[in-house]
C-alpha positions, 0 to 999 in steps of 0.5 A, a space after each residue: 617111319 613110325 616105330 609105334 606098332 599101333 600106328 603101323 597097324 592103322 596104316 595097314 587098315 587105311 586102304 580099307 577105310 579109304 575104300 569104304 569112304 569111296 563106296 559111300 560117296 559113290 552110292 550117294 552120288 548115283 542111283 545104283 544101290 551099293 549098300 550091300 557092298 558097303 555093309 560087307 566091307 564095314 563088317 570086314 572092317 569091324 572084324 579086323 578092328 576087333 582082331 587087331 585091337 580087341 585084346 592088347 598085351 601090356 607092350 601094345 598098351 604102352 604103344 597105345 598110350 604113346 599114340 601121337 593122336 591120343 587126346 592130350 591134357 589140353 584136349 580135356 582142359 579145353 572142354 571145361 566151361 572156362 579156363 584161365 591159365 596161370 604161369 610161372 613158379 614164382 622162383 625162376 620161369 614158366 614150364 610149358 610142359 605143365 599147364 594149370 589155372 582156374 577153371 569151371 567144370 560143369 559150372 563148378 570152380 576148380 583148379 586144373 593142372 595137366 602135363 602137356 606133350 606136343 603134337 609135332 616136333 616143334 610143339 614137343 620141343 616147346 613142351 619138352 616132350 611132356 617131361 616137366 622140369 623142376 619149375 613145372 612141378 613148383 608151378 603145380 605145387 603152387 597151384 595146389 596150395 592156391 587151391 587149398 587156400 581158396 577151397 577149390 577142388 583140384 583136378 589133374 591130368 597125368 601124361 608124361 614119360 617122366 620128369 625131365 632127366 637133364 643136367 639143368 633140372 638136376 641142378 635146379 633140384 628136380 627131386 626136391 621139386 617133386 617131393 614138394 609137389 607130393 607133399 602139397 597134394 598129400 596135405 591139400 585140404 580140398 578134394 583131389 581127383 587125378 586122371 591118367 590119360 596117357 603115360 604115367 611114368 615114374 615119380 614124374 607122374 606120381 607128383 600129380 597123381 596123389 589124389 583122393 580118387 585116381 582114374 585111368 583110361 583103359 589103355 593108359 599106363 602107369 609104372 615106376 619106370 618106362 619098359 625101356 628104362 626098366 629093361 636097361 636097368 634089370 638086364 642091361 638091354 633096352 631091347 627087352 622092353 616088351 618083357 619088362 612091360 609085362 612084368 611091370 604090371 602097368 596096365 589099368 586092370 593090373 593097377 585097379 586090382 592092386 588098389 592103386 587106381 580107383 576107376 577105369 574109363 573105357 576107350 573105343 575099340 582101337 583107342 581113345 583117339 578114334 572118338 576123342 570127343 566122346 572120350 573127353 566128354 565121358 572123362 570130364 563127367 566122371 571127374 565131375 562125379 568124383 569131385 561132387 562125391 568128395 566135396 560132400 565129405 568133411 575135410 578131416 574125413 577127406 584127409 583121413 581117407 586119403 592117408 589110409 588110401 596110400 598107407 594101405 597100398 602094398 603088402 608085407 610078406 615075412 619070408 622066414 629062413 628055413 633051418 639049414 640041414 633039417 628036412 620038412 
């Protein structure tokens, strides 16, 4: 049984969805008018949908971001006018958890890079559950440098729980690979647009999210650590993940308020997977608009604004100690 609370809620609605579909089919197949019954059930369905998904807590949004049917990076990339995938990091091997290459976005040449998870167990094993190894990040930084050399805008799609934490990845210099990726995106002399489409976990996500314009789907998450990891570190109890999710401020609204995210893309009631085709089209339109705006800027201004964007994140507070023994 799935432990995704959003999936479990949807299972509870499946019977009502089936009943509505049956009534529609029966109404179409016979002269008996059942439109009133169908309309009543549809109204009830919309009310339940609003009750279940109208207002989601941070923990519920974590589960929405992890929904197995949520559009993946390749769902977005496949809707580009053209995509020619490039493989390998030119050091060791190809990492299937990161896909990238030349693409046409609304007839505009770009380099696109995305973190890819699987739909089933077999695909997840091949993609390492969307957790890139050092080779994946070296492939991403190679593509970023290629884009800069050719003067092509960079478009990224972020969707990972985090970088691969295995021993092999540590032996292959995971931290250095991520750091090099950060440097490549930070210094690229072309526009960079990043979209967080699912989970944005820790440095593994940040490696592809250093951008001039950062967008985030409404129910995606972006944080320094997973709620489970944060709870295990702070309280030695992964069971406190729900509390950690609230404290991490990982939702799109929180991150927009902090200035970390520049734009939030709305999702259908119930999540992006309920109308994936529309979400993909609207997301690519927003990406194209951001690329067009940034492409009009002189390179030096682009780099200066990118530097200022990240230099100004966060606030410094001076908490001065009060003198001991004095009343105030």
